[in-house]
N, C-alpha and C positions, 0 to 999 in steps of 0.2 A: 603774284610774286611768291615764290617759294620761300619757306622759312629760312633757308640758308642765305639767300639775299635779300632778306627784308631791311637791310641798312641798319642792323642793330651792332655793328662792329664796335669794339671797345677802342677808345683812344690809345695810340701807341703800337698798332699791329695785332697781334696774336692775343693780347691781354694777359699772357702768363707772366707771373712774377719770377720764374726761374728759368731764363732763356739760357742757350749753350754759351752765347757769349757773356753773360753775366756771371755764369758759374766759372769760366775761364779766367775772367777778369779777377775774380774773388779769388781764385787758387793763386793767380800771379802775385796779387798784392799780398796775400799770406806768406807766400814764399820770400818776397822781398822784403817783408818785416822780419821773418826769422833770419835772414842773411844779415840784415843790418845788426841785429841783436847778437849774432853769434861772431861778428868782426868787428866789435868796438874797440879792441886794443889798439894803443898807439903805434904807428910804425913811422920810421925815418925814411925819407925820400929825398934824395938828392937831384935838384935840377940844375945840373951843368955846375953852377957854382954854390949857391946857396942850398942848405940841407934844412927841410921842412919836416915837423911831426904833426902826423894828423890821423884820424881815425883810418883804418884800412878799408872800410866800406866807401869812405869818401874818396879815397884814392882811385879805388876801382869804379866807381861812379864816374868820377872825372875822365878816366881813360875809356870808359864805354861812351860818353858823350863825345869825346874827341873822335873816337871810331866811326861812330854814327854819323857825327859832322863830315867825315872824310868820305864815308860812303854816299851821303847825299851829294857831296862835291862831284864825285866821279860819275853818279847816276846822271846828273844835270849835264855833264860835259859830252855825254854821248849824242 
């Protein structure tokens, strides 16, 4: 058996700590945290009749979730 195939693979694939996926995820998390801290001011939102006050980041997150759910619905309908 050659040294490359001797079965000494580490658990979890390549064994590298900094993979491309982890770095990308880390950047996305940092950007999300910066986004939240930059958009903490309160904003008024009218939902047909009631008017609610909430942080801007929470309103944007809610609309993002609604958009994602609508996209998932449309994909599953195909």
